[in-house]
C-alpha positions as CSV (number, residue, x, y, z in Angstrom):
1,M,0.1,-0.2,0.2
2,D,1.6,3.5,-1.4
3,D,1.5,6.2,0.9
4,I,-1.7,9.1,0.2
5,S,-1.0,12.2,0.6
6,G,-4.1,15.2,-0.2
7,S,-7.7,14.9,-0.8
8,G,-8.1,11.5,-2.7
9,G,-11.1,12.9,-3.9
10,N,-12.3,14.4,-0.4
11,D,-11.1,17.9,-0.4
12,N,-11.0,17.6,3.7
13,G,-9.2,14.8,4.2
14,V,-5.5,13.1,4.5
15,H,-5.2,9.4,3.9
16,V,-1.6,7.7,4.6
17,N,-0.4,4.0,4.2
18,G,-4.2,3.0,3.8
19,H,-5.2,4.5,7.6
20,S,-8.2,6.8,8.0
21,A,-7.0,10.2,9.3
22,C,-9.9,12.7,10.7
23,E,-10.3,16.4,11.1
24,G,-12.8,18.2,13.1
25,G,-13.9,14.8,14.3
26,R,-14.9,13.3,11.0
27,R,-13.6,9.9,9.9
28,K,-12.5,9.6,6.7
29,S,-12.1,7.1,3.8
30,C,-8.9,4.7,3.9
31,W,-8.6,4.8,0.3
32,Y,-5.8,1.9,-2.3
33,E,-3.7,3.4,-4.3
34,E,-1.5,1.4,-7.5
35,A,1.0,2.7,-10.2
36,I,-0.7,2.3,-13.4
37,E,2.7,4.3,-14.6
38,N,5.4,6.7,-13.4
39,D,2.5,9.5,-14.2
40,L,-0.4,7.8,-13.6
41,R,-2.0,6.2,-10.5
42,W,-5.4,4.3,-9.7
43,C,-7.6,4.7,-6.1
44,F,-10.2,3.8,-4.6
45,A,-12.1,4.1,-1.3
46,F,-12.0,0.3,0.6
47,N,-13.5,0.0,4.3
48,S,-10.7,-2.6,6.1
49,I,-8.3,-4.6,5.3
50,L,-9.0,-8.0,6.1
51,H,-5.8,-9.4,5.5
52,T,-2.6,-8.8,5.1
53,G,1.0,-11.2,5.1
54,A,3.5,-12.7,3.2
55,S,4.6,-16.1,1.7
56,Q,8.0,-17.2,0.9
57,Y,6.9,-16.0,-2.8
58,H,4.0,-13.1,-2.3
59,N,2.6,-10.3,-0.7
60,I,-1.0,-10.8,-0.4
61,E,-3.6,-8.5,1.3
62,L,-7.4,-9.2,1.1
63,L,-9.2,-5.7,1.2
64,D,-13.2,-4.7,1.9
65,T,-13.1,-2.4,-1.2
66,K,-16.5,0.0,-1.2
67,P,-16.9,0.1,-4.7
68,Y,-15.9,-3.5,-5.5
69,G,-16.3,-5.4,-2.3
70,K,-13.5,-8.2,-1.6
71,A,-10.1,-6.9,-3.6
72,L,-7.7,-9.3,-3.7
73,V,-3.5,-7.7,-3.5
74,I,-0.9,-9.4,-5.2
75,D,2.2,-7.7,-4.6
76,G,1.1,-4.4,-4.3
77,K,-0.8,-5.7,-7.8
78,L,-4.7,-5.6,-7.8
79,Q,-5.1,-9.1,-8.8
80,S,-9.3,-9.5,-8.7
81,T,-12.0,-8.1,-7.4
82,E,-16.1,-9.8,-6.0
83,R,-17.6,-7.5,-8.3
84,D,-16.1,-8.0,-11.4
85,E,-14.0,-10.9,-11.4
86,F,-16.2,-12.7,-13.8
87,I,-16.0,-10.7,-16.5
88,Y,-11.8,-11.5,-16.5
89,H,-12.8,-15.0,-16.0
90,E,-15.7,-15.9,-18.0
91,S,-13.1,-14.3,-20.8
92,L,-9.9,-16.1,-20.1
93,V,-11.6,-19.4,-20.0
94,H,-14.8,-20.1,-22.2
95,P,-13.5,-19.4,-25.9
96,A,-10.7,-21.5,-25.4
97,L,-13.4,-24.5,-24.3
98,L,-16.4,-23.3,-26.7
99,H,-13.8,-23.6,-29.7
100,H,-12.5,-26.9,-28.6
101,P,-15.2,-29.6,-30.0
102,N,-14.9,-31.8,-26.7
103,P,-12.9,-30.3,-24.6
104,K,-12.1,-33.4,-21.4
105,S,-8.8,-32.3,-19.8
106,I,-7.3,-29.0,-19.3
107,F,-4.1,-27.7,-17.4
108,I,-4.1,-24.3,-15.6
109,M,-0.8,-22.2,-15.4
110,G,-1.2,-20.2,-12.6
111,G,-4.9,-19.3,-11.2
112,G,-4.0,-20.1,-7.2
113,E,-7.2,-17.9,-6.2
114,G,-9.8,-20.7,-8.3
115,S,-11.6,-18.4,-9.9
116,T,-10.7,-20.1,-12.9
117,A,-10.8,-23.8,-11.7
118,R,-14.1,-22.6,-11.3
119,E,-15.4,-21.4,-14.9
120,I,-13.6,-24.9,-16.2
121,L,-15.1,-27.1,-13.4
122,R,-19.3,-25.1,-15.0
123,H,-18.2,-27.3,-17.9
124,K,-20.2,-30.5,-17.6
125,N,-17.9,-32.3,-19.7
126,I,-14.2,-32.3,-18.0
127,D,-13.2,-34.8,-16.6
128,K,-9.5,-33.4,-15.6
129,V,-8.4,-29.9,-14.7
130,V,-4.6,-29.8,-13.5
131,M,-4.3,-26.1,-11.4
132,C,0.1,-25.4,-11.1
133,A,0.7,-22.5,-9.1
134,I,4.7,-22.0,-7.2
135,D,3.1,-21.2,-4.2
136,E,1.0,-23.1,-2.0
137,E,0.3,-20.8,1.0
138,V,-1.8,-18.2,-2.1
139,E,-3.7,-21.6,-2.9
140,D,-4.6,-22.1,1.3
141,F,-5.7,-18.5,1.5
142,C,-8.0,-18.3,-0.9
143,K,-9.5,-21.4,-0.1
144,S,-10.2,-20.4,3.2
145,N,-11.4,-16.6,2.1
146,L,-12.9,-16.3,-1.2
147,A,-16.3,-18.5,0.0
148,V,-16.9,-17.9,-3.9
149,N,-14.3,-20.6,-5.1
150,K,-14.4,-23.3,-2.4
151,E,-16.3,-25.7,-3.9
152,A,-14.0,-25.6,-7.2
153,F,-11.7,-26.3,-5.1
154,C,-13.4,-29.1,-3.3
155,D,-14.2,-30.7,-6.5
156,S,-12.7,-34.3,-7.5
157,R,-12.0,-33.3,-11.1
158,I,-9.5,-31.1,-9.6
159,H,-5.9,-31.6,-9.5
160,L,-3.5,-29.5,-6.8
161,V,0.3,-29.1,-8.1
162,I,2.8,-27.0,-6.7
163,N,5.9,-26.8,-8.9
164,D,7.1,-24.8,-11.5
165,T,4.8,-24.2,-14.1
166,R,8.1,-25.3,-17.3
167,A,8.7,-28.2,-15.1
168,E,5.9,-29.4,-14.6
169,L,4.8,-29.3,-18.4
170,E,8.1,-30.4,-18.7
171,K,8.1,-33.8,-16.7
172,R,4.1,-35.3,-17.4
173,G,3.8,-37.4,-20.0
174,D,0.1,-36.8,-20.5
175,Y,-1.9,-34.3,-22.6
176,F,-4.2,-31.5,-22.1
177,D,-7.1,-29.9,-24.9
178,V,-6.9,-26.7,-23.5
179,I,-3.5,-25.1,-21.6
180,I,-5.0,-22.0,-19.6
181,G,-2.3,-19.1,-18.7
182,D,-3.3,-17.5,-15.9
183,L,-0.5,-15.8,-14.8
184,A,1.5,-12.4,-13.6
185,D,1.9,-10.0,-16.4
186,S,5.5,-10.9,-18.5
187,I,7.5,-8.1,-17.1
188,E,11.2,-8.5,-17.8
189,G,12.8,-9.2,-15.1
190,R,9.8,-10.5,-13.3
191,P,9.6,-14.1,-12.0
192,C,6.6,-15.0,-15.2
193,Y,8.2,-13.4,-17.5
194,Q,9.8,-16.9,-19.2
195,L,6.4,-18.3,-19.0
196,Y,5.6,-16.0,-22.2
197,T,8.2,-16.2,-24.5
198,K,8.6,-18.6,-27.7
199,S,10.6,-20.8,-26.9
200,F,8.2,-22.2,-23.8
201,Y,4.9,-21.9,-25.5
202,E,7.3,-23.6,-28.9
203,S,8.8,-26.5,-26.7
204,T,7.0,-26.6,-23.5
205,V,3.5,-25.5,-24.2
206,K,2.2,-26.7,-27.7
207,P,3.8,-30.3,-27.1
208,R,1.5,-31.0,-24.2
209,L,-2.0,-29.8,-26.3
210,S,-3.8,-33.6,-26.9
211,E,-5.1,-32.5,-31.3
212,G,-6.6,-29.8,-32.2
213,G,-5.8,-28.3,-28.5
214,I,-5.9,-24.4,-27.5
215,C,-3.9,-22.7,-25.8
216,V,-5.2,-19.5,-24.2
217,T,-3.4,-16.7,-21.6
218,Q,-4.2,-13.3,-20.1
219,A,-2.1,-11.0,-21.9
220,G,-2.5,-7.7,-19.9
221,P,-3.7,-4.2,-20.4
222,A,-5.1,-4.1,-24.3
223,G,-6.4,-0.5,-23.9
224,V,-5.1,2.3,-26.8
225,F,-2.3,3.3,-24.5
226,S,-1.5,0.3,-22.4
227,H,-1.3,-2.5,-25.2
228,T,2.1,-2.0,-26.4
229,E,3.1,-2.8,-22.7
230,V,2.4,-6.7,-23.1
231,F,-0.9,-7.3,-25.3
232,S,0.7,-7.1,-28.9
233,C,4.2,-8.5,-27.8
234,I,2.3,-11.7,-26.8
235,Y,0.2,-11.9,-29.4
236,N,3.0,-11.6,-32.1
237,T,5.0,-14.1,-30.1
238,L,2.0,-16.6,-30.3
239,R,1.6,-15.7,-34.2
240,Q,5.1,-17.3,-34.6
241,V,4.4,-20.6,-32.5
242,F,0.6,-21.4,-33.3
243,K,-0.9,-21.3,-36.9
244,Y,-4.3,-20.0,-35.9
245,V,-3.9,-16.9,-33.3
246,V,-7.1,-14.7,-32.1
247,P,-6.5,-11.3,-29.9
248,Y,-9.7,-10.0,-27.7
249,A,-9.9,-7.7,-25.5
250,A,-12.9,-6.6,-22.6
251,H,-13.3,-3.5,-19.8
252,I,-12.6,-4.5,-16.8
253,P,-13.8,-1.9,-14.5
254,S,-11.8,-2.5,-11.7
255,K,-8.3,-2.3,-13.4
256,A,-9.2,1.1,-15.0
257,D,-8.5,-0.6,-18.4
258,T,-9.2,-2.5,-21.2
259,W,-7.9,-6.5,-20.9
260,G,-6.6,-8.8,-23.0
261,W,-6.2,-12.4,-23.6
262,V,-5.0,-14.6,-26.6
263,M,-6.0,-17.7,-28.1
264,A,-4.4,-19.6,-30.2
265,S,-4.2,-23.1,-31.9
266,D,-3.3,-25.3,-35.0
267,S,-6.7,-26.2,-36.1
268,P,-9.1,-23.2,-37.0
269,L,-10.9,-21.0,-34.4
270,T,-13.8,-19.9,-36.5
271,V,-16.8,-20.9,-34.3
272,G,-19.9,-18.1,-34.7
273,A,-21.9,-16.4,-32.4
274,E,-24.7,-18.6,-33.0
275,E,-23.0,-22.0,-32.6
276,L,-20.9,-20.5,-29.5
277,D,-24.0,-19.4,-27.4
278,A,-25.7,-23.1,-28.7
279,R,-22.3,-24.5,-27.0
280,I,-23.2,-22.8,-24.3
281,E,-26.4,-24.0,-24.0
282,R,-25.8,-27.3,-24.0
283,R,-22.1,-27.5,-22.4
284,I,-22.0,-25.1,-19.5
285,N,-23.7,-25.2,-16.0
286,G,-25.5,-22.4,-15.5
287,E,-25.7,-18.8,-16.9
288,N,-22.7,-16.6,-17.6
289,R,-22.8,-13.1,-16.4
290,Y,-20.7,-11.3,-19.4
291,L,-19.5,-13.9,-22.1
292,D,-22.5,-15.0,-25.0
293,G,-21.6,-15.4,-28.5
294,K,-21.9,-12.0,-29.7
295,T,-20.1,-10.7,-26.8
296,F,-16.8,-13.1,-27.8
297,V,-17.4,-11.6,-31.7
298,S,-17.1,-7.7,-30.8
299,A,-14.4,-8.5,-28.2
300,S,-12.7,-10.5,-31.3
301,I,-12.6,-7.1,-32.8
302,L,-10.1,-4.5,-31.9
303,N,-9.4,-0.8,-32.5
304,K,-7.7,0.6,-35.0
305,A,-4.6,1.5,-32.7
306,V,-4.7,-1.7,-30.7
307,R,-4.7,-3.9,-34.6
308,K,-2.0,-1.5,-36.0
309,T,0.6,-2.7,-33.4
């Protein structure tokens, strides 16, 4: 949590290190602040810090925010919020599973909070989900504190593996219909950077896909100004490895930006809106809150600035 001085949207308040300051006996809001760029910060009010701690690999915070409900923050970066995480996770999971003719086995790279697994397990035809994350303490924390994902963690089809993603994929002898990347952004010098390279997709991910298999990854911010950070790089990297690559994006309010995903395969990814809706009806338990056929088609039509890059 960074220091915040000044009004933060309230001319009478001074808010420091996430603790309320008072003037004239009136209690002011606490504010969460995150650096988006050197000259750009995003902040919103929160009611309380529900948890703060550190694992071997990460600093973990759970906040009760005013606009977005519970918010999971890892290493000072907002991961997801209770109010709008469904946009991110439905967009990450369902397009790939719906484009595959009959997905049975899924591998999740990362995804420790359990929301990705939750969305996968809504598909009726899934037999096995392997979720591989390096930080067991994050998984344990999310099991205990994110009630919406408790059933997913207890599902007999899910197999939790604590290991480095590359090492786990390289040692396995089985194949997966869909491999999903729910990892931190591809920022050079950070731990996940090597899990977005051409060599990783080519020599580690692709060999573990079954025939007709699909790889999909979250690909960072994809706005007019932010897409050059990692989104366009990930798209162009996957184009060097797979025959068919589809980038798509959606606005996520709590991230204050458009977010991107990239789906790739050596089999065509050409399912239309009507067929996507038909597959949603046949395959998925419950109703999506965000994604349907028209939404995906719209999401995959990028604006001119992003397309050119």
